[in-house]
C-alpha positions in Angstrom: 68.8 46.4 -2.3 66.6 43.5 -3.2 65.9 42.8 0.4 65.2 46.4 0.9 62.6 46.4 -1.9 61.0 43.1 -0.7 60.1 44.5 2.9 58.7 47.5 1.4 56.6 45.5 -0.9 55.5 43.4 1.8 54.9 46.7 4.2 52.5 47.8 1.3 50.8 44.5 1.1 50.2 44.4 5.0 49.1 48.0 4.9 46.5 47.6 2.3 45.3 44.3 4.0 44.4 45.8 6.9 43.2 49.3 5.3 40.9 47.1 3.4 39.5 45.0 6.4 38.5 48.4 8.2 37.1 49.9 4.7 34.8 46.9 4.4 31.6 46.3 6.8 31.0 43.1 8.9 27.8 41.6 8.5 25.1 40.5 11.1 22.0 38.9 10.9 19.6 39.0 13.9 16.4 37.6 14.5 13.6 40.2 15.8 13.1 40.2 19.9 16.8 38.5 19.8 20.3 40.3 21.5 23.4 39.4 20.3 26.6 40.4 22.0 29.7 42.2 20.3 32.7 42.6 22.2 34.8 45.4 21.5 38.9 46.0 21.8 38.4 49.2 23.5 35.2 51.5 25.0 33.9 53.2 22.0 33.0 57.4 21.9 30.2 57.0 19.5 27.6 54.3 18.5 25.5 55.7 15.5 22.5 53.2 14.4 21.2 54.0 10.8 17.7 53.0 11.5 16.8 52.9 15.3 13.2 51.6 14.5 15.1 48.2 13.3 17.9 47.6 15.8 18.9 49.4 19.2 22.0 48.8 21.4 22.7 48.9 24.9 26.7 49.5 26.0 28.2 48.0 29.1 31.8 49.1 28.6 33.6 47.0 25.9 30.2 44.8 25.7 28.1 45.8 22.8 24.6 44.5 23.0 22.6 44.9 19.8 18.8 44.1 19.6 16.5 43.3 16.6 13.5 45.2 16.7 12.1 45.1 13.5 12.6 43.4 10.3 14.9 45.2 7.8 18.4 46.2 7.0 20.5 49.0 8.8 23.9 49.4 9.8 25.6 50.2 13.3 28.6 52.3 12.9 31.3 52.4 16.1 33.5 55.1 16.6 36.5 55.6 19.4 37.1 58.4 21.6 39.3 59.4 19.0 37.1 59.8 16.0 38.4 56.6 14.2 35.9 54.3 13.0 36.2 50.5 14.6 33.6 48.9 13.1 31.0 49.3 10.6 28.3 46.6 10.8 25.8 45.7 8.0 23.0 44.6 9.9 19.9 42.6 8.8 17.0 42.0 11.2 14.6 38.8 10.2 11.5 38.1 11.9 11.5 34.2 13.2 8.6 32.3 12.6 9.6 29.4 14.3 6.6 28.0 16.5 4.6 30.5 15.0 1.0 30.2 13.6 -1.2 32.5 11.2 -4.7 32.1 10.8 -6.1 34.3 7.8 -10.0 35.1 7.4 -11.9 36.4 5.0 -15.0 37.5 3.4 -16.4 37.9 -0.1 -17.5 41.4 1.2 -13.9 42.5 2.7 -10.4 41.7 2.8 -8.8 39.0 4.7 -6.9 39.8 8.0 -4.2 37.7 9.4 -3.7 37.0 13.3 -0.4 35.5 14.3 -0.1 33.3 17.3 3.2 31.7 19.0 2.7 28.4 20.2 5.6 27.5 22.9 4.0 24.9 23.8 0.6 26.8 24.4 -0.7 29.1 21.3 -0.6 33.0 22.8 -1.1 36.1 20.4 2.0 37.4 19.1 2.7 41.2 18.3 3.4 40.8 14.1 3.2 43.7 11.9 0.9 43.3 9.3 -1.7 41.5 11.4 -5.5 42.7 11.8 -5.6 46.2 13.7 -8.0 45.4 16.3 -6.2 41.8 16.8 -2.7 43.6 17.1 -4.2 46.4 19.4 -5.6 44.0 21.7 -2.2 42.0 21.8 -0.2 45.1 22.8 -2.7 45.9 25.4 -2.3 42.7 26.5 1.2 42.7 26.7 1.6 46.3 28.1 -0.5 45.2 31.1 1.9 42.0 31.2 4.8 44.0 31.7 3.4 46.6 34.2 2.4 43.6 36.5 5.9 42.1 35.9 7.7 45.3 36.8 5.4 46.2 40.1 4.4 49.0 37.6 0.7 47.6 38.5 -0.5 45.2 41.1 -2.0 42.2 40.2 -5.4 42.9 42.3 -5.9 46.2 40.5 -7.9 45.9 37.5 -9.0 48.0 34.8 -12.5 46.9 34.7 -14.9 49.1 36.5 -15.7 48.2 40.1 -19.3 46.7 40.7 -21.4 48.7 42.3 -23.5 47.4 45.6 
C-alpha cells in the first residue's frame, strides 16, 4: 500500500511539473532587424503574434524564424494541429545601438531634432523611429531605392530624376 501511495504521489508531482512547464511562457529577447530560429517538435497548426508591428514569423516545416521589427514587448503563441498550445513566448524586441551615432541639433526657436547613423565601418543614415521626419523620410526613400535595385525591380541605369532636354 505504501509503495502504491508513493507511486501515485510521484505521478502527481511529475504531472504537476509538466503542466506548470506548459502554463508558463518562455522568454525571448531579440534585437530589431534580427532573426532567431526556434526548432519545433512538430509542425504547428496556428501561430498567433500579439502585436505584428513588433515581430513577425516565417515558418519552414518545424523551423520557426522570429523577426524583430520594432522595439516593444509582445507574445507569440504556437498551437498544434489539434488545437493544443505547443509554446507561448514572451518576446521583447530592443533596438541595438551598437555602432550607431545620433546627432542632435536645435535652435532657440525650435525643438531639437535627432538624426541617427549606423557606422559599420562608414557612417550611413539609419532608420530609427524618433529621428527628424525629413531625415527619416529621405532615409526610407533611399533604402527603398536600394531594395529595388537589389531585387531587380529597378535597373541601375534607371533614375527618378528628370531627363535633361536637348
